[in-house]
Each structure stands twice: as structure tokens, then as C-alpha cells.
C-alpha positions in Angstrom: -0.4 0.3 0.0 1.2 3.6 -0.9 0.4 6.5 0.6 -3.1 8.0 -0.7 -4.7 11.7 -1.0 -8.1 12.1 0.0 -10.5 15.4 0.8 -12.7 15.8 2.7 -15.1 19.1 2.8 -18.6 19.5 4.4 -21.3 21.0 1.8 -24.0 23.6 2.6 -26.0 23.1 -0.8 -26.4 19.7 -3.6 -24.7 22.0 -5.8 -21.6 22.1 -3.3 -22.0 18.1 -2.9 -22.4 17.5 -6.9 -19.0 19.9 -7.1 -17.0 18.0 -4.6 -17.7 14.7 -5.5 -17.1 15.5 -9.7 -14.0 17.6 -9.2 -12.1 15.4 -6.2 -10.1 13.1 -9.4 -9.9 16.0 -11.9 -7.5 17.8 -9.0 -6.1 14.9 -8.1 -6.9 13.1 -5.2 -7.3 9.4 -4.8 -10.4 9.7 -2.5 -13.3 11.1 -0.3 -13.7 11.0 3.0 -17.5 11.7 3.3 -19.1 13.9 6.1 -22.2 12.3 7.8 -24.6 14.6 6.2 -23.2 13.7 2.2 -24.3 9.9 2.4 -26.9 9.8 5.1 -30.2 9.9 3.1 -28.3 6.7 1.3 -27.7 5.2 4.5 -30.9 2.7 4.3 -30.8 2.7 0.5 -27.1 2.0 -0.5 -28.1 0.8 -4.2 -29.3 4.7 -4.7 -25.8 5.9 -3.6 -24.3 3.5 -5.6 -26.2 4.4 -8.5 -25.4 8.2 -8.1 -21.6 8.0 -7.5 -20.4 4.5 -6.8 -18.9 4.8 -10.6 -16.4 6.9 -9.2 -13.1 5.2 -7.8 -12.9 6.5 -4.4 -16.3 8.2 -4.1 -16.4 6.7 -0.1 -13.1 5.7 0.6 -14.0 7.1 4.2 -17.1 7.6 5.8 -17.3 10.5 9.1 -19.5 9.0 11.6 -20.2 10.0 15.6 -22.4 9.1 18.7 -22.0 8.8 22.6 -22.1 5.1 22.5 -25.5 4.7 23.7 -27.5 1.8 22.3 -29.3 4.4 19.3 -26.0 5.5 18.8 -24.2 2.1 18.5 -26.9 0.6 15.9 -26.6 3.8 14.0 -22.9 2.8 13.8 -24.1 -0.9 12.5 -25.9 1.2 9.9 -22.5 2.4 8.8 -21.2 -0.8 8.8 -23.9 -2.0 6.0 -23.6 0.6 4.3 -19.7 1.1 4.0 -19.7 -2.5 2.9 -22.1 -2.5 0.0 -20.9 0.4 -1.3 -16.8 0.0 -1.2 -15.7 1.6 1.7 -12.4 0.5 3.6 -12.1 2.8 6.5 -14.6 4.3 9.2 -13.6 7.5 11.1 -15.6 7.8 14.5 -15.8 10.8 16.4 -17.0 10.3 19.9 -19.4 12.7 21.0 -19.1 13.0 24.8 -17.7 15.5 26.5 -14.2 15.4 27.9 -14.7 17.4 31.2 -16.2 14.6 33.4 -14.8 11.6 31.7 -12.2 9.8 34.0 -9.4 7.4 32.8 -11.8 4.4 33.7 -14.5 5.9 31.5 -11.7 6.2 28.3 -10.9 2.6 29.2 -14.5 1.7 29.1 -15.2 3.2 25.6 -11.7 1.4 24.4 -13.4 -1.5 25.3 -16.8 -0.6 23.5 -15.0 0.0 20.6 -12.3 -2.6 20.2 -15.4 -5.1 19.8 -17.1 -2.8 17.3 -13.9 -2.5 15.5 -13.6 -6.1 14.9 -17.4 -6.3 13.9 -16.1 -4.0 11.3 -13.8 -6.6 10.1 -15.9 -9.2 10.3 -17.5 -6.6 7.0 -14.4 -6.0 5.6 -14.3 -2.7 7.3 -11.5 -0.5 9.7 -12.5 1.6 12.5 -10.7 4.6 13.3 -11.1 6.8 16.1 -10.7 10.4 15.5 -9.5 12.5 18.5 -11.0 15.5 19.1 -11.3 19.1 20.5 -13.9 18.0 23.9 -14.3 14.3 23.2 -12.5 12.0 25.7 -9.7 11.3 24.0 -8.5 14.9 23.8 -5.1 15.3 26.0 -1.9 14.0 25.5 -2.5 11.1 28.6 -5.7 10.0 27.0 -3.9 8.6 24.2 -1.6 6.6 26.3 -4.8 5.4 28.3 -7.3 4.8 25.2 -4.7 2.8 23.1 -3.1 0.4 26.1 -6.6 -0.5 26.6 -7.5 -1.9 23.2 -7.8 -5.1 21.9 -4.2 -5.6 19.7 -5.5 -4.5 15.8 -8.7 -3.8 16.8 -9.5 -0.3 16.2 -7.1 2.7 14.7 -6.2 6.4 15.4 -7.0 9.2 12.6 -4.7 11.9 13.8 -6.2 15.3 13.1 -3.2 18.4 13.4 -6.0 21.3 14.5 -7.9 18.8 16.8 -4.5 18.3 18.4 -3.7 22.1 18.4 -6.9 23.1 19.6 -6.8 20.1 22.3 -3.4 22.1 23.9 -1.1 19.5 21.9 1.9 21.5 20.2 3.9 18.7 19.3 2.1 16.8 16.4 5.4 15.3 15.5 5.4 13.0 19.1 1.8 11.2 18.3 2.8 10.4 15.4 6.1 8.7 16.4 4.3 7.3 19.6 1.3 5.9 17.9 2.4 5.0 14.5 1.3 1.3 15.3 -1.7 2.3 15.1 -2.9 5.5 13.0 -4.5 4.5 10.0 -5.6 7.8 8.9 -4.3 11.6 8.5 -6.4 15.0 8.9 -4.6 17.6 8.0 -5.9 20.9 8.8 -4.8 24.1 9.5 -5.5 26.1 12.6 -4.5 30.0 13.6 -6.9 32.7 16.4 -9.5 29.7 17.1 -10.1 29.2 13.3 -9.6 26.3 11.1 -7.4 27.6 7.7 -6.9 25.9 4.9 -3.7 23.9 4.8 -0.8 25.9 5.0 -2.7 29.7 5.5 -3.3 29.1 9.6 0.2 28.8 11.7 0.6 25.0 12.5 4.5 24.0 11.7 4.1 20.9 9.1 7.6 20.4 8.7 7.9 18.3 11.8 4.3 16.7 11.0 5.2 15.9 7.7 9.0 14.5 9.1 7.5 12.2 11.4 4.9 10.4 8.4 8.4 9.8 6.6 10.2 8.3 10.1 7.1 6.0 10.5 6.9 5.0 7.1 3.7 5.6 6.8 1.3 4.0 4.1 -2.2 4.9 3.9 -4.4 7.6 3.7 -4.0 11.3 4.4 -6.5 13.2 4.0 -7.1 17.5 4.0 -9.9 17.7 5.8 -10.6 21.5 4.8 -13.5 23.5 7.3 -12.3 26.9 6.5 -15.7 27.7 4.7 -13.9 28.7 2.0 -14.7 28.0 -2.2 -15.2 24.1 -2.6 -12.3 24.2 -5.7 -10.2 26.5 -4.3 -9.7 24.7 -1.3 -9.5 21.8 -3.2 -7.0 22.6 -5.2 -4.3 24.3 -2.4 -4.7 21.3 -0.4 -3.9 19.2 -2.8 -0.8 21.5 -4.0 0.7 21.8 -0.5 0.2 17.8 0.7 1.7 17.1 -2.5 4.8 19.1 -2.5 5.3 18.2 0.7 5.1 14.4 0.4 7.1 14.0 -2.5 
């Protein structure tokens, strides 16, 4: 497997979503990592998604979803598994939507047990489940990563590293996270950040030099996605992010 580049961006209109699907391959990306709203209307009818977008290679390379791991949330995740298996998705990126403030180390270990089992379920469908650490989610602080990944069942769940969420969560040394958890990293969300706002790659204050160096050092092979949430133009963001990543991965 080699490094493959993906693009991910929320869309507010059908016109924007159509532009996203129609242009990512032309810009140079290998796939899309879809926000939940972009595939949710098709969740129980994957054949409609396949009819609309299934002819595009990588159109659903990853699906981003989330929840709080209660019964309804877990059932929704299983629906995502079923949909993903039908449309040819590789990776489910999970954002664990529980506020960090009242979460204890014991809670994090319990969440790791639950997500490990779900990760093994995903594998039975030919999928991989990846935890997206997140500002104000249970895995947020540096110690949380150790607690969670020391608890998981081996090879059951991976890690999606989001550069901007690391910085927003107070973790300045993203390269250290990459080196320490390279054995579980199966996805990257590269996003810039400055003055409390998401930025297009290269237009914020994150120093990506050490980040790309660490990616090279761990010999990473897999998906690297621009996670473009600045609110700017779909096409401009797509092109700018692709140029930024490609120039640093050559």
C-alpha cells in the first residue's frame, strides 16, 4: 500500500456536494472522506448511492460518523457498517461525541473496550474502524491517548490524527503523537488552525514541517486527507490543499 490522498469538506448545498464529487479526481485526489450529511440520506438504500456516485473510484473511501456509544448510537454505527460494506468503503472514522470534562480514566478504558469490539465487528465486514481524537471528546489530552490505546484489543481499532484538533486541544507536538502511535495510525486529517479558526492547509499557524517528517519516519502507508473546514471555496480549497500535501510528500 502507498500513501493515498483524500479530500474531506462539509457541503451546505447540493450544488457544492455535486462539485465535490465531480472534481476531486480531476484535482488529483484518490478519494473522498465523506461527512455524515453527505451519505446519510442513502444510509438505508446504498444502491441509490452506488447509482449516483458509485462509478467514481474512491467516492466513499472513508465515512465520518460519530455518537455517544449508547444503544441507539451503536445501532446507527452498525447501519454505517452495512452501508459502507455495500458501497466499497475502506475506513469508518469515528468521532466520540461525549464532552471531556467529566470523563475519567476508567471511562476511557471502558470506551476502548466498547470500540474494540465494534472495530472487530467492522473487520468482519472488510472495514476498519478508526478513532478520530477531537477537542472536547474523551480522547483529547496527551495522557488520554496512552490510556485508550493501552486498553484496546490488539489490531481492533486505529487512530485518525487530526493536526488542528491536536493544537486546539493543547497538544503542540503533533510529531510526537505520530511517532508514539505510528503502530495504530491508519488515517490523517490534515487541517490548519489559527486564532481559534480552521484554516486551509498552509494558511494557518501550524508548522507542518515536523509533521511530514514524522509521517516519513514511521514509514506511513495509507490515507492522508485534507480536512478542509475553513468555509471557503470548494474548488480553491481542494486545489490549495492538494498542492500543499503533494509538495511535502514528494
